[in-house]
A tleap script that builds the chain and sets N, CA, C and O, in Angstrom:
source leaprc.protein.ff14SB
mol = sequence {
  NMET SER LEU ALA ARG GLN ASN PRO LYS THR
  ILE PRO PHE ALA HIE GLY GLY PRO ILE THR
  ASP GLN ILE LEU ASP SER PHE ILE THR ALA
  ALA THR LYS ALA GLN THR ALA GLU HIE LEU
  ASP ASP ALA GLU ALA ALA LEU ILE ILE CYS
  LEU ALA ALA PRO ILE ALA GLN GLU LEU LEU
  GLN ARG ARG ARG ALA MET ALA LEU ILE SER
  ASP VAL VAL ASP LEU ASP ASN VAL VAL PHE
  LEU PRO ALA CGLY
}
set mol.1.N position { -83.349 -34.575 -58.458 }
set mol.1.CA position { -84.500 -36.041 -59.067 }
set mol.1.C position { -85.750 -35.572 -58.752 }
set mol.1.O position { -86.157 -34.809 -57.876 }
set mol.2.N position { -86.448 -36.379 -59.932 }
set mol.2.CA position { -87.665 -35.988 -60.150 }
set mol.2.C position { -88.698 -36.424 -59.234 }
set mol.2.O position { -88.335 -37.527 -58.825 }
set mol.3.N position { -89.835 -36.099 -58.696 }
set mol.3.CA position { -90.926 -36.401 -57.931 }
set mol.3.C position { -91.351 -37.988 -58.350 }
set mol.3.O position { -91.769 -38.813 -57.538 }
set mol.4.N position { -91.150 -38.234 -59.801 }
set mol.4.CA position { -91.621 -39.766 -60.439 }
set mol.4.C position { -90.732 -40.559 -59.743 }
set mol.4.O position { -91.253 -41.600 -59.344 }
set mol.5.N position { -89.603 -40.426 -59.470 }
set mol.5.CA position { -88.293 -41.380 -59.316 }
set mol.5.C position { -88.436 -41.842 -57.928 }
set mol.5.O position { -88.218 -42.968 -57.482 }
set mol.6.N position { -88.951 -40.488 -57.149 }
set mol.6.CA position { -89.046 -40.827 -55.735 }
set mol.6.C position { -90.455 -41.827 -55.181 }
set mol.6.O position { -90.546 -42.482 -54.142 }
set mol.7.N position { -91.459 -41.655 -56.293 }
set mol.7.CA position { -92.666 -42.600 -55.985 }
set mol.7.C position { -92.775 -43.201 -56.860 }
set mol.7.O position { -93.160 -42.653 -57.892 }
set mol.8.N position { -92.444 -44.804 -56.843 }
set mol.8.CA position { -92.654 -45.208 -58.156 }
set mol.8.C position { -94.246 -45.865 -58.396 }
set mol.8.O position { -94.495 -46.616 -59.339 }
set mol.9.N position { -95.122 -45.503 -57.519 }
set mol.9.CA position { -96.691 -45.841 -57.315 }
set mol.9.C position { -97.015 -45.244 -58.825 }
set mol.9.O position { -96.376 -44.291 -59.272 }
set mol.10.N position { -98.162 -45.956 -59.631 }
set mol.10.CA position { -98.319 -44.526 -61.024 }
set mol.10.C position { -100.083 -44.776 -60.253 }
set mol.10.O position { -100.585 -45.585 -59.472 }
set mol.11.N position { -100.648 -43.311 -61.181 }
set mol.11.CA position { -101.733 -43.343 -61.115 }
set mol.11.C position { -102.912 -44.004 -61.613 }
set mol.11.O position { -103.321 -43.232 -62.480 }
set mol.12.N position { -103.618 -44.898 -61.566 }
set mol.12.CA position { -104.564 -45.307 -62.144 }
set mol.12.C position { -105.290 -44.670 -63.362 }
set mol.12.O position { -105.536 -43.481 -63.160 }
set mol.13.N position { -105.678 -45.111 -64.507 }
set mol.13.CA position { -106.123 -44.564 -65.389 }
set mol.13.C position { -107.961 -44.433 -65.296 }
set mol.13.O position { -108.744 -45.358 -65.082 }
set mol.14.N position { -108.245 -43.157 -65.505 }
set mol.14.CA position { -109.657 -42.777 -65.144 }
set mol.14.C position { -111.238 -43.715 -65.707 }
set mol.14.O position { -111.324 -43.723 -66.935 }
set mol.15.N position { -112.033 -44.215 -65.213 }
set mol.15.CA position { -112.855 -44.759 -65.550 }
set mol.15.C position { -114.240 -44.361 -65.395 }
set mol.15.O position { -114.455 -43.608 -64.445 }
set mol.16.N position { -115.200 -44.689 -66.093 }
set mol.16.CA position { -116.455 -44.001 -65.985 }
set mol.16.C position { -117.175 -44.679 -64.865 }
set mol.16.O position { -116.940 -45.778 -64.363 }
set mol.17.N position { -118.022 -43.877 -64.599 }
set mol.17.CA position { -119.100 -44.923 -63.553 }
set mol.17.C position { -120.347 -45.696 -64.001 }
set mol.17.O position { -120.379 -46.217 -65.116 }
set mol.18.N position { -121.374 -45.774 -63.142 }
set mol.18.CA position { -122.462 -46.884 -63.504 }
set mol.18.C position { -123.170 -45.998 -64.749 }
set mol.18.O position { -123.394 -44.788 -64.771 }
set mol.19.N position { -123.446 -47.011 -65.773 }
set mol.19.CA position { -124.641 -46.773 -66.767 }
set mol.19.C position { -125.772 -46.910 -66.091 }
set mol.19.O position { -126.291 -47.963 -65.720 }
set mol.20.N position { -126.243 -45.530 -65.897 }
set mol.20.CA position { -127.773 -45.284 -65.637 }
set mol.20.C position { -128.781 -45.962 -66.563 }
set mol.20.O position { -128.616 -46.704 -67.531 }
set mol.21.N position { -129.756 -45.533 -66.034 }
set mol.21.CA position { -131.242 -46.130 -67.115 }
set mol.21.C position { -131.661 -44.694 -67.937 }
set mol.21.O position { -132.373 -44.720 -68.941 }
set mol.22.N position { -131.080 -43.372 -67.326 }
set mol.22.CA position { -131.240 -42.092 -68.200 }
set mol.22.C position { -130.009 -42.311 -68.856 }
set mol.22.O position { -130.248 -42.022 -70.028 }
set mol.23.N position { -128.872 -42.645 -68.769 }
set mol.23.CA position { -128.033 -42.949 -69.643 }
set mol.23.C position { -128.128 -43.770 -70.799 }
set mol.23.O position { -127.928 -43.491 -71.981 }
set mol.24.N position { -128.500 -44.928 -70.204 }
set mol.24.CA position { -128.721 -45.901 -71.483 }
set mol.24.C position { -130.031 -45.201 -72.172 }
set mol.24.O position { -129.940 -45.614 -73.328 }
set mol.25.N position { -130.739 -44.699 -72.139 }
set mol.25.CA position { -132.113 -43.678 -72.580 }
set mol.25.C position { -131.527 -43.094 -73.735 }
set mol.25.O position { -131.912 -43.216 -74.898 }
set mol.26.N position { -130.305 -42.277 -73.186 }
set mol.26.CA position { -129.519 -41.401 -74.113 }
set mol.26.C position { -128.888 -41.907 -75.138 }
set mol.26.O position { -129.000 -41.319 -76.213 }
set mol.27.N position { -128.164 -42.982 -75.061 }
set mol.27.CA position { -127.265 -44.009 -76.014 }
set mol.27.C position { -128.515 -44.557 -76.669 }
set mol.27.O position { -128.543 -44.436 -77.894 }
set mol.28.N position { -129.440 -45.071 -76.155 }
set mol.28.CA position { -130.640 -45.543 -77.118 }
set mol.28.C position { -130.857 -44.681 -78.433 }
set mol.28.O position { -130.795 -45.111 -79.585 }
set mol.29.N position { -131.155 -43.215 -77.986 }
set mol.29.CA position { -131.439 -42.391 -79.004 }
set mol.29.C position { -130.545 -42.099 -79.851 }
set mol.29.O position { -130.751 -42.109 -81.065 }
set mol.30.N position { -129.329 -41.772 -79.253 }
set mol.30.CA position { -128.156 -41.735 -80.041 }
set mol.30.C position { -128.010 -42.561 -81.280 }
set mol.30.O position { -128.144 -42.272 -82.469 }
set mol.31.N position { -127.653 -43.829 -80.577 }
set mol.31.CA position { -127.482 -45.007 -81.616 }
set mol.31.C position { -128.595 -45.216 -82.324 }
set mol.31.O position { -128.332 -45.834 -83.356 }
set mol.32.N position { -130.075 -44.881 -82.167 }
set mol.32.CA position { -131.127 -44.956 -83.191 }
set mol.32.C position { -130.649 -43.955 -84.487 }
set mol.32.O position { -130.665 -44.297 -85.670 }
set mol.33.N position { -130.230 -42.660 -83.970 }
set mol.33.CA position { -130.068 -41.621 -84.838 }
set mol.33.C position { -128.716 -42.235 -85.965 }
set mol.33.O position { -128.692 -42.299 -87.194 }
set mol.34.N position { -127.849 -42.559 -85.097 }
set mol.34.CA position { -126.655 -43.051 -85.837 }
set mol.34.C position { -127.171 -44.141 -87.276 }
set mol.34.O position { -126.744 -43.902 -88.406 }
set mol.35.N position { -128.094 -45.276 -87.002 }
set mol.35.CA position { -128.692 -46.202 -87.491 }
set mol.35.C position { -129.333 -45.502 -88.399 }
set mol.35.O position { -128.975 -46.008 -89.463 }
set mol.36.N position { -130.025 -44.691 -88.615 }
set mol.36.CA position { -131.108 -43.946 -89.166 }
set mol.36.C position { -130.370 -42.865 -90.200 }
set mol.36.O position { -131.062 -42.253 -91.014 }
set mol.37.N position { -129.059 -42.680 -90.134 }
set mol.37.CA position { -128.687 -41.773 -90.725 }
set mol.37.C position { -128.895 -40.249 -90.505 }
set mol.37.O position { -128.464 -39.441 -91.328 }
set mol.38.N position { -129.631 -39.824 -89.269 }
set mol.38.CA position { -129.827 -38.765 -88.754 }
set mol.38.C position { -128.522 -37.919 -88.140 }
set mol.38.O position { -127.621 -38.431 -87.476 }
set mol.39.N position { -128.608 -36.718 -88.456 }
set mol.39.CA position { -127.672 -35.732 -87.828 }
set mol.39.C position { -127.049 -36.274 -86.052 }
set mol.39.O position { -127.837 -36.330 -85.108 }
set mol.40.N position { -125.633 -36.601 -85.916 }
set mol.40.CA position { -125.383 -36.692 -84.677 }
set mol.40.C position { -124.485 -35.214 -84.586 }
set mol.40.O position { -123.907 -34.515 -85.418 }
set mol.41.N position { -124.717 -35.143 -83.018 }
set mol.41.CA position { -123.799 -33.729 -82.859 }
set mol.41.C position { -122.350 -34.204 -81.967 }
set mol.41.O position { -122.749 -35.274 -81.509 }
set mol.42.N position { -121.600 -34.121 -81.698 }
set mol.42.CA position { -120.232 -34.435 -81.174 }
set mol.42.C position { -120.382 -35.220 -79.592 }
set mol.42.O position { -119.688 -36.130 -79.139 }
set mol.43.N position { -121.517 -34.524 -78.979 }
set mol.43.CA position { -122.040 -35.557 -77.607 }
set mol.43.C position { -122.280 -36.352 -77.704 }
set mol.43.O position { -121.719 -37.249 -77.075 }
set mol.44.N position { -123.582 -36.658 -78.816 }
set mol.44.CA position { -124.037 -38.156 -79.126 }
set mol.44.C position { -123.009 -38.609 -79.746 }
set mol.44.O position { -122.979 -39.812 -79.488 }
set mol.45.N position { -122.096 -38.324 -80.455 }
set mol.45.CA position { -121.009 -39.554 -80.955 }
set mol.45.C position { -119.767 -40.124 -80.001 }
set mol.45.O position { -119.168 -41.199 -79.979 }
set mol.46.N position { -119.656 -38.797 -79.159 }
set mol.46.CA position { -118.736 -39.465 -78.142 }
set mol.46.C position { -119.718 -40.286 -77.493 }
set mol.46.O position { -119.317 -41.449 -77.541 }
set mol.47.N position { -120.654 -40.217 -76.997 }
set mol.47.CA position { -121.548 -41.141 -76.112 }
set mol.47.C position { -121.510 -42.401 -76.750 }
set mol.47.O position { -121.027 -43.296 -76.057 }
set mol.48.N position { -121.889 -42.713 -77.883 }
set mol.48.CA position { -121.516 -43.587 -78.513 }
set mol.48.C position { -120.387 -44.694 -78.141 }
set mol.48.O position { -120.390 -45.826 -77.655 }
set mol.49.N position { -119.453 -43.805 -78.608 }
set mol.49.CA position { -118.119 -44.363 -78.183 }
set mol.49.C position { -117.897 -44.767 -77.245 }
set mol.49.O position { -117.434 -45.908 -77.228 }
set mol.50.N position { -118.129 -43.977 -75.844 }
set mol.50.CA position { -117.805 -44.127 -74.771 }
set mol.50.C position { -118.518 -45.382 -73.952 }
set mol.50.O position { -118.212 -45.786 -72.830 }
set mol.51.N position { -119.482 -45.847 -74.773 }
set mol.51.CA position { -120.458 -46.538 -73.979 }
set mol.51.C position { -120.709 -48.273 -74.595 }
set mol.51.O position { -121.181 -49.248 -74.010 }
set mol.52.N position { -120.131 -48.113 -76.098 }
set mol.52.CA position { -120.478 -49.498 -76.542 }
set mol.52.C position { -119.544 -50.267 -76.010 }
set mol.52.O position { -120.061 -51.355 -75.756 }
set mol.53.N position { -118.279 -50.244 -75.675 }
set mol.53.CA position { -117.628 -51.092 -75.013 }
set mol.53.C position { -118.236 -51.668 -73.632 }
set mol.53.O position { -118.428 -52.854 -73.366 }
set mol.54.N position { -118.463 -50.678 -72.913 }
set mol.54.CA position { -118.871 -51.403 -71.620 }
set mol.54.C position { -120.433 -52.085 -71.534 }
set mol.54.O position { -120.846 -52.901 -70.710 }
set mol.55.N position { -121.094 -51.510 -72.587 }
set mol.55.CA position { -122.240 -52.240 -73.023 }
set mol.55.C position { -122.204 -53.520 -73.291 }
set mol.55.O position { -122.852 -54.389 -72.707 }
set mol.56.N position { -121.503 -53.659 -74.114 }
set mol.56.CA position { -121.311 -55.248 -74.921 }
set mol.56.C position { -120.441 -55.824 -73.604 }
set mol.56.O position { -120.943 -56.887 -73.240 }
set mol.57.N position { -119.700 -55.576 -73.076 }
set mol.57.CA position { -118.899 -56.226 -72.066 }
set mol.57.C position { -120.073 -56.802 -70.980 }
set mol.57.O position { -119.897 -57.901 -70.454 }
set mol.58.N position { -121.229 -56.030 -70.688 }
set mol.58.CA position { -122.205 -56.407 -69.670 }
set mol.58.C position { -122.803 -57.255 -69.955 }
set mol.58.O position { -123.116 -58.198 -69.229 }
set mol.59.N position { -123.203 -57.014 -71.564 }
set mol.59.CA position { -124.282 -57.683 -71.893 }
set mol.59.C position { -123.814 -59.511 -72.300 }
set mol.59.O position { -124.528 -60.509 -72.402 }
set mol.60.N position { -122.570 -59.353 -72.425 }
set mol.60.CA position { -121.523 -60.672 -72.743 }
set mol.60.C position { -122.010 -61.182 -71.243 }
set mol.60.O position { -123.037 -61.844 -71.096 }
set mol.61.N position { -121.265 -60.845 -70.298 }
set mol.61.CA position { -121.471 -61.095 -68.843 }
set mol.61.C position { -122.491 -61.687 -68.616 }
set mol.61.O position { -122.486 -62.872 -68.281 }
set mol.62.N position { -123.511 -61.021 -68.744 }
set mol.62.CA position { -125.162 -61.225 -68.723 }
set mol.62.C position { -125.353 -62.788 -69.397 }
set mol.62.O position { -125.684 -63.835 -68.840 }
set mol.63.N position { -125.065 -62.557 -70.589 }
set mol.63.CA position { -125.184 -63.948 -71.400 }
set mol.63.C position { -125.114 -65.176 -70.998 }
set mol.63.O position { -125.863 -66.148 -70.901 }
set mol.64.N position { -123.359 -64.730 -70.655 }
set mol.64.CA position { -122.358 -66.034 -70.048 }
set mol.64.C position { -123.239 -66.446 -68.639 }
set mol.64.O position { -123.647 -67.596 -68.480 }
set mol.65.N position { -123.441 -65.542 -67.806 }
set mol.65.CA position { -124.310 -66.039 -66.511 }
set mol.65.C position { -125.774 -67.051 -66.975 }
set mol.65.O position { -126.126 -68.125 -66.488 }
set mol.66.N position { -126.217 -66.493 -67.737 }
set mol.66.CA position { -127.681 -67.031 -67.708 }
set mol.66.C position { -127.344 -68.214 -68.453 }
set mol.66.O position { -128.064 -69.172 -68.174 }
set mol.67.N position { -126.164 -68.498 -69.610 }
set mol.67.CA position { -126.151 -69.655 -69.806 }
set mol.67.C position { -125.696 -70.675 -68.789 }
set mol.67.O position { -126.064 -71.850 -68.790 }
set mol.68.N position { -124.953 -70.187 -68.013 }
set mol.68.CA position { -124.328 -70.670 -66.701 }
set mol.68.C position { -125.474 -71.610 -65.974 }
set mol.68.O position { -125.538 -72.806 -65.687 }
set mol.69.N position { -126.537 -70.221 -65.787 }
set mol.69.CA position { -127.655 -71.308 -65.197 }
set mol.69.C position { -128.503 -72.061 -65.756 }
set mol.69.O position { -129.101 -72.947 -65.146 }
set mol.70.N position { -128.657 -71.809 -66.954 }
set mol.70.CA position { -129.343 -72.985 -67.664 }
set mol.70.C position { -128.751 -74.128 -67.591 }
set mol.70.O position { -129.295 -75.202 -67.333 }
set mol.71.N position { -127.457 -73.912 -67.846 }
set mol.71.CA position { -126.708 -75.284 -67.780 }
set mol.71.C position { -127.241 -76.281 -66.397 }
set mol.71.O position { -127.791 -77.379 -66.322 }
set mol.72.N position { -126.742 -75.226 -65.341 }
set mol.72.CA position { -126.777 -76.011 -64.034 }
set mol.72.C position { -128.237 -76.508 -63.555 }
set mol.72.O position { -128.318 -77.489 -62.816 }
set mol.73.N position { -129.425 -75.798 -63.998 }
set mol.73.CA position { -130.598 -75.949 -63.769 }
set mol.73.C position { -131.211 -76.889 -64.716 }
set mol.73.O position { -131.201 -76.879 -65.947 }
set mol.74.N position { -131.764 -77.732 -63.853 }
set mol.74.CA position { -132.694 -78.982 -65.027 }
set mol.74.C position { -134.194 -78.521 -64.795 }
set mol.74.O position { -134.815 -78.628 -63.737 }
set mol.75.N position { -134.659 -77.985 -65.994 }
set mol.75.CA position { -136.272 -77.100 -65.646 }
set mol.75.C position { -137.058 -78.481 -65.622 }
set mol.75.O position { -138.098 -78.554 -64.967 }
set mol.76.N position { -136.558 -79.618 -66.353 }
set mol.76.CA position { -137.359 -80.798 -66.476 }
set mol.76.C position { -138.078 -81.000 -64.937 }
set mol.76.O position { -139.277 -81.219 -64.768 }
set mol.77.N position { -137.333 -80.907 -64.151 }
set mol.77.CA position { -137.090 -81.499 -62.846 }
set mol.77.C position { -138.262 -80.212 -61.971 }
set mol.77.O position { -138.762 -80.427 -60.867 }
set mol.78.N position { -138.411 -79.361 -62.514 }
set mol.78.CA position { -138.929 -78.094 -61.489 }
set mol.78.C position { -140.506 -78.068 -61.750 }
set mol.78.O position { -140.873 -78.664 -62.763 }
set mol.79.N position { -141.421 -77.492 -61.019 }
set mol.79.CA position { -142.879 -77.482 -61.032 }
set mol.79.C position { -143.399 -76.295 -60.845 }
set mol.79.O position { -143.402 -75.954 -59.662 }
set mol.80.N position { -143.894 -75.449 -61.679 }
set mol.80.CA position { -144.104 -74.097 -61.939 }
set mol.80.C position { -145.581 -74.097 -61.235 }
set mol.80.O position { -146.530 -74.743 -61.681 }
set mol.81.N position { -145.630 -73.301 -60.103 }
set mol.81.CA position { -147.145 -72.929 -59.421 }
set mol.81.C position { -147.859 -72.037 -60.277 }
set mol.81.O position { -147.197 -71.313 -61.021 }
set mol.82.N position { -148.976 -71.980 -60.289 }
set mol.82.CA position { -149.834 -71.025 -60.950 }
set mol.82.C position { -149.906 -69.512 -59.915 }
set mol.82.O position { -149.698 -69.655 -58.710 }
set mol.83.N position { -150.079 -68.702 -60.235 }
set mol.83.CA position { -149.609 -67.201 -59.829 }
set mol.83.C position { -151.307 -67.112 -59.342 }
set mol.83.O position { -152.354 -67.534 -59.834 }
set mol.84.N position { -150.883 -66.177 -57.872 }
set mol.84.CA position { -152.657 -65.867 -57.544 }
set mol.84.C position { -152.451 -66.701 -56.346 }
set mol.84.O position { -153.387 -66.921 -55.578 }
savepdb mol mol.pdb
quit
């Protein structure tokens, strides 16, 4: 009997860790090079491919959250105080 049949649990797929500011800077550099038709090495191309979906998902979640906040908050009812 195989070990897989003895233990029906599966191993979850690997996923990347948090996208740091340093990684975002590298992503911006690589994406800019791609837009301006400069040469991309394999690592830069892989970085764009790996980060495009997570960054787009985070951006979409943030936009939805900001839209919800602006729908809930009535800014006509808010008085902003001067700084200082």
